[in-house]
Each structure stands twice: as C-alpha cells, then as structure tokens.
C-alpha positions as CSV (number, residue, x, y, z in Angstrom):
1,X,100.3,100.9,102.2
2,X,96.5,101.5,101.5
3,X,97.3,103.3,98.1
4,X,97.6,106.4,100.0
5,X,98.8,108.9,97.0
6,X,96.0,111.6,96.8
7,X,98.4,114.5,98.0
8,X,100.8,113.1,94.8
9,X,98.0,113.5,92.4
10,X,96.5,117.4,93.7
11,X,99.6,118.8,94.5
12,X,102.8,116.9,92.6
13,X,104.7,118.2,89.9
14,X,103.8,116.6,86.4
15,X,105.9,113.6,86.5
16,X,104.8,112.7,89.9
17,X,100.9,113.5,89.1
18,X,101.8,110.8,85.9
19,X,103.3,108.5,88.1
20,X,100.7,108.3,90.4
21,X,98.4,107.6,87.2
22,X,100.5,104.7,86.3
23,X,100.7,103.2,89.9
24,X,96.3,103.3,90.0
25,X,96.9,101.0,86.5
26,X,99.3,99.0,88.4
27,X,97.2,98.5,91.4
28,X,94.1,98.4,89.6
29,X,95.4,95.5,87.3
30,X,98.2,93.3,88.3
31,X,98.0,93.9,92.2
32,X,93.6,92.8,91.8
33,X,92.8,89.8,92.6
34,X,90.2,88.4,90.5
35,X,87.4,88.5,92.7
36,X,88.1,92.5,93.7
37,X,90.7,91.9,96.8
38,X,94.0,92.7,96.6
39,X,97.3,91.3,96.9
40,X,99.1,92.4,100.7
41,X,102.5,92.9,99.0
42,X,104.9,93.3,96.3
43,X,108.6,94.0,95.1
44,X,110.0,93.9,91.9
45,X,112.3,91.2,92.7
46,X,110.1,88.7,94.6
47,X,106.5,89.6,92.9
48,X,103.5,89.2,95.2
49,X,103.2,88.0,98.7
50,X,100.2,87.7,101.3
51,X,99.8,89.2,104.5
52,X,100.7,85.9,106.6
53,X,104.1,86.4,108.7
54,X,104.8,83.0,108.8
55,X,104.2,82.2,105.1
56,X,104.9,85.3,103.4
57,X,104.6,83.9,100.0
58,X,101.1,82.6,100.6
59,X,99.3,85.2,98.8
60,X,95.7,84.0,100.0
61,X,95.9,85.7,103.0
62,X,95.0,89.4,103.6
63,X,94.9,91.8,106.3
64,X,91.5,93.9,105.6
65,X,92.3,97.2,106.7
66,X,94.7,97.3,103.3
67,X,91.8,96.5,101.9
68,X,89.2,98.8,103.4
69,X,91.9,101.7,103.4
70,X,92.6,101.5,99.7
71,X,88.9,101.5,98.7
72,X,88.5,104.7,100.9
73,X,91.4,106.3,99.1
74,X,90.9,105.2,95.4
75,X,87.3,106.7,95.7
76,X,89.1,110.0,96.8
77,X,91.4,110.0,93.4
78,X,88.5,108.8,91.1
79,X,86.7,111.9,92.2
80,X,89.7,114.1,91.8
81,X,90.6,112.4,88.7
82,X,87.5,113.1,87.3
83,X,86.6,116.4,88.4
84,X,90.2,117.3,86.7
85,X,89.8,115.5,83.8
86,X,92.9,113.8,84.0
87,X,92.8,110.8,82.4
88,X,89.3,110.5,80.7
89,X,90.4,107.2,78.6
90,X,91.6,105.4,81.5
91,X,88.8,106.5,84.1
92,X,86.2,104.0,82.9
93,X,88.6,100.9,83.8
94,X,89.5,102.1,86.8
95,X,85.7,102.6,87.6
96,X,85.0,99.2,86.5
97,X,87.8,98.0,89.0
98,X,86.6,99.7,91.8
99,X,83.2,98.5,91.7
100,X,84.6,95.2,91.8
101,X,86.7,96.0,95.0
102,X,83.4,97.4,96.5
103,X,81.4,94.6,95.4
104,X,83.8,92.3,97.1
105,X,83.3,93.7,100.6
106,X,79.8,93.6,99.9
107,X,79.6,90.1,99.7
108,X,82.0,89.6,102.5
109,X,79.8,91.1,105.2
110,X,76.7,89.7,103.9
111,X,78.3,86.4,103.9
112,X,79.7,87.1,107.8
113,X,77.9,90.7,108.9
114,X,81.2,91.4,109.8
115,X,84.5,91.6,108.1
116,X,87.2,90.4,110.4
117,X,90.5,91.0,110.4
118,X,92.6,88.4,108.2
119,X,91.1,86.9,105.4
120,X,91.5,83.8,102.8
121,X,90.4,85.9,99.7
122,X,90.2,82.8,97.2
123,X,87.1,80.9,99.9
124,X,86.3,85.1,100.8
125,X,86.6,83.2,104.1
126,X,87.1,85.3,107.4
127,X,90.4,83.7,108.7
128,X,90.9,85.6,112.2
129,X,87.9,88.3,113.4
130,X,87.4,90.2,116.7
131,X,89.2,93.4,115.7
132,X,88.4,97.0,114.5
133,X,90.9,96.7,112.2
134,X,88.4,97.2,108.6
135,X,86.4,100.1,110.3
136,X,87.4,102.1,107.6
137,X,85.3,100.1,105.0
138,X,82.0,101.8,106.8
139,X,83.7,105.2,105.4
140,X,85.1,103.7,102.1
141,X,81.1,102.5,100.9
142,X,79.5,105.4,101.9
143,X,81.3,107.3,99.7
144,X,81.6,104.7,97.1
145,X,77.6,104.6,97.3
146,X,77.8,108.3,96.0
147,X,80.4,108.0,93.3
148,X,78.6,105.0,91.7
149,X,74.7,105.8,92.8
150,X,74.4,102.6,94.5
151,X,72.4,102.7,98.0
152,X,73.3,98.9,98.3
153,X,76.7,100.1,99.6
154,X,75.7,103.1,101.7
155,X,73.1,100.3,103.3
156,X,76.2,98.0,104.0
157,X,78.0,101.3,105.6
158,X,75.8,102.6,107.8
159,X,75.2,98.7,109.0
160,X,78.9,98.0,109.3
161,X,79.1,101.4,110.9
162,X,76.6,100.6,113.8
163,X,77.8,97.2,114.3
164,X,82.1,98.7,114.8
165,X,80.4,101.6,117.3
166,X,78.9,99.1,119.0
167,X,81.1,96.3,119.5
168,X,84.5,98.4,119.7
169,X,84.0,102.0,120.3
170,X,81.2,102.1,122.5
171,X,83.1,99.7,124.6
172,X,86.4,102.1,124.9
173,X,88.3,99.6,122.7
174,X,90.2,99.9,119.2
175,X,92.1,96.9,118.1
176,X,94.1,95.0,115.6
177,X,94.7,98.0,112.9
178,X,98.3,97.3,112.0
179,X,99.5,94.1,110.3
180,X,102.0,93.1,112.9
181,X,100.5,93.6,116.2
182,X,98.5,90.8,116.1
183,X,95.1,92.3,118.1
184,X,96.5,94.4,119.9
185,X,95.1,98.2,121.0
186,X,96.2,100.8,118.6
187,X,95.2,104.1,117.7
188,X,94.8,103.1,113.7
189,X,91.9,101.8,114.4
190,X,90.2,104.3,116.1
191,X,91.2,106.8,113.7
192,X,90.0,104.8,111.1
193,X,86.9,104.6,113.0
194,X,86.7,108.1,113.3
195,X,86.9,109.3,109.5
196,X,84.2,106.6,109.1
197,X,81.8,108.1,111.5
198,X,82.6,111.8,110.0
199,X,81.9,110.3,106.8
200,X,78.7,108.6,107.3
201,X,77.7,111.9,108.8
202,X,78.5,113.8,105.8
203,X,77.2,111.0,103.5
204,X,73.6,110.6,105.2
205,X,73.2,114.0,107.5
206,X,71.9,111.7,110.4
207,X,73.0,113.1,113.5
208,X,73.9,110.2,115.3
209,X,77.1,109.6,113.6
210,X,78.3,112.7,114.7
211,X,77.7,111.4,118.3
212,X,79.8,108.4,118.0
213,X,82.0,110.7,116.5
214,X,82.8,112.7,119.4
215,X,83.0,109.6,121.3
216,X,85.5,108.4,119.3
217,X,87.6,111.3,119.0
218,X,88.5,110.8,123.1
219,X,89.3,107.5,122.3
220,X,91.6,108.9,120.1
221,X,93.2,111.7,122.3
222,X,94.1,108.8,124.6
223,X,97.2,107.8,122.1
224,X,98.0,111.2,121.9
225,X,101.0,112.9,123.6
226,X,100.5,116.2,125.5
227,X,103.8,116.6,127.3
228,X,107.8,116.5,126.2
229,X,109.5,113.6,127.5
230,X,112.5,114.2,129.5
231,X,114.8,111.9,127.7
232,X,118.5,110.8,129.1
233,X,121.0,113.6,128.6
234,X,123.2,111.4,126.5
235,X,120.6,109.3,124.3
236,X,120.0,110.6,120.9
237,X,117.0,112.4,121.4
238,X,118.0,113.6,124.9
239,X,121.0,115.8,122.8
240,X,118.5,116.8,120.0
241,X,116.3,118.0,122.4
242,X,113.4,115.8,120.8
243,X,109.4,117.3,121.5
244,X,107.1,114.9,121.9
245,X,103.9,117.3,122.5
246,X,101.8,116.0,119.7
247,X,103.1,112.7,118.8
248,X,100.5,109.8,118.5
249,X,101.1,106.7,119.5
250,X,100.8,103.8,116.9
251,X,100.1,100.9,119.3
252,X,101.0,99.4,122.2
253,X,103.0,96.6,120.0
254,X,105.7,98.5,118.5
255,X,106.1,101.2,121.0
256,X,106.2,103.8,118.2
257,X,105.2,107.4,118.1
258,X,105.0,110.1,115.2
259,X,104.1,113.4,114.7
260,X,101.0,112.3,113.1
261,X,98.2,109.9,112.7
262,X,99.3,107.2,110.4
263,X,97.2,107.1,107.1
264,X,94.7,109.5,107.6
265,X,95.5,113.3,107.8
266,X,93.6,114.3,110.5
267,X,91.1,116.5,108.9
268,X,88.4,114.9,110.1
269,X,88.8,116.2,113.7
270,X,88.8,119.5,112.2
271,X,85.4,118.5,109.9
272,X,83.7,117.4,113.0
273,X,84.7,121.0,115.2
274,X,83.1,122.5,112.2
275,X,79.8,120.4,112.5
276,X,79.4,120.3,116.3
277,X,82.1,123.4,117.5
278,X,83.3,120.7,119.9
279,X,86.5,122.8,120.9
280,X,88.0,119.4,122.2
281,X,88.5,118.0,118.6
282,X,89.8,121.4,117.2
283,X,92.4,121.8,119.9
C-alpha cells in the first residue's frame, strides 16, 4: 500500500507507534530486493508475489508506482522519526536502505529517461511504458535530496517532473496509476502529479512548478463529483440516502468513487492555495 502509515506514527497510541516502527524493519528488510526495489505483494501464508496478474508468483514484475509512492512516504516518516527521536538505534540502517531505494530509481531514470509503468527488477528493465503511474517519484526524489543532502536526486526529480508535465499533464492525460486498470485514465496519477509539483516548488522555490500544479489541480477536479446522485429508491444507496458530493472517482476501469483521494491526503491542494491564493484549490 505504498507504506502509508505516517498517521499511525504521528497520532497512534504507543503500541501502534511500535508496530509502525516494526513495519519499517520488515519493509526495509525482507521486503526489499538486493538492488533497492520492493516486492509487490506479501502475505504470511503465501510469501512474496509480484505485480503480474497472470502470474502472481512471478516476483520479478513490479508496478513502479508502488515504489515511488513508497519512497515518498518513507522519507516523510524518517523525517518524523528523526525529529521525535523515536528509534535512534534503528534509524541509520533504515536510512541506508532508503538511500538504496532512491539510487534504484535514479539508475532506472538515467538508463531510460523515464520510469515506465511496470518493470523487471532483476534486470532493472522497463516492461511496460506509456503511463503517468510513477509521477510521485518526482516529489519523492525532491524530498530525498534534501534529507540526504544529495543534489543528484533533485536533478532527477526536476527532469522527471518536466517530463511528466510535458508528456501527460499538458495534454490533459493522467493514466495507469492503479495496478489493476492497465493504462486507463485515472485520478490517482493526477493527484500524484499534483503532490509532486507542489513539493518540487517547496524544495526549489521555482515558480513554474506552481503553474504546473494549478493546471494539474484542474485535471484533478474533473474526477470529483459535484452533486448528489439520485439512486434508485430500492437500491442500498437509495435507502441510505447516500450523498456523493465530494467523492473522487478512482479510474474509468473500476468505476469506484470514494469520499477522498487515494493515497494522498489532498493537503497539496491547501498548500497550493496558500502559495497562489487561488480559491479554486481551496474550494
């Protein structure tokens, strides 16, 4: 799930915090490949799987969006752990493994000048391209650059951000983020781009990232429901009087809408409003 447990670390009870720290041990231990990527799926009874739907036991195939989301949230969690001095004895090892993950993304980018959608991790080879899926890597590497004081990470973050804007957002396209939709249009990639562009502005101070973010916010809004559907009176939602205003469609494949953004909290919209005073983002 992209290692999205930051709230458990920041707001959880002591047992929850400890479990979150233990989860970092697992993800940055058994769940990481020798060259820095992360296995796609794990269950205690079945072990590790890959992201190949036709051959789930093939652990070589990975959806790269999981990798880029994971790096983003790992850095956010390391920042919090460091500031709160939660696990000083474990932090150096975690940092070493997170740096390995960032280096893997950098190598993949330098080899291909894009990240693709699905990869074969042993060969560090792009299996399927043509997607905005991994755009969160731009934001991830920008904060990784600051955390480790490594300008090379920021260089790749900026170049990749330009690539994803010019080839996707500027053309009104966001696609391929979720692993089960092939390359259908989706909202998750759009919101991943928004998070990356706002974060790139925060890390560089370069104003054009705000322009990119404002355009992306309009694309994000096209996935948001602005009224309440009238459900059939005999349906479950009709009987419940289910409201739909504010729901966000996930993608055109699974036709699922939830009362929030998938994976990112949406505070990038609020941050963007603060930087630009664009009330559209606040609304």
